N, C-alpha and C positions, 0 to 999 in steps of 0.2 A: 540573531539567535537561530540555531539550527532548526528547531521545531517550527518557527515562523516561516522559514524558507521552505521546509518540506510541505507544510500545509498550503502555502501559496502555490507550490508546484502541483500538488494534487488538485487543488481547486481549478487551476488552469487546465490540467489534463481532463478533468471531468467536464468542464465547460466546452472545450473545443473538440471533445470526442476521442482524443488520442488514448485515454485510458481504456475506453470501450474497444478501440481498435486493437490494442495490445493485449488486453486481458478479458475481453467480453466473453470468450469461450468458457471462462470459469463459472459463469452464471448457469451454464447448462449441465454442470457436474452435479450428480446426486449428493456428493459430499466432498469435502476438502480437508485433508489433515495437513495443516501447514506447520504443525509442531509449535514448540514454545521454547524459549531460551531465557534463562535467568542468569544475569551477570552480577556478581557481587565483588565489589572492590574493597579491599582492606588496606589500611595504611601500613 
């Protein structure tokens, strides 16, 4: 399942520090507007 794979990858990145290396600077921002996207599928 895709969610299981993504959670496992995030867990690995957090444990080995690679997430911090790539994205740690985001912690220093006073705010972050990442936006939001809603996808709706209709048959």
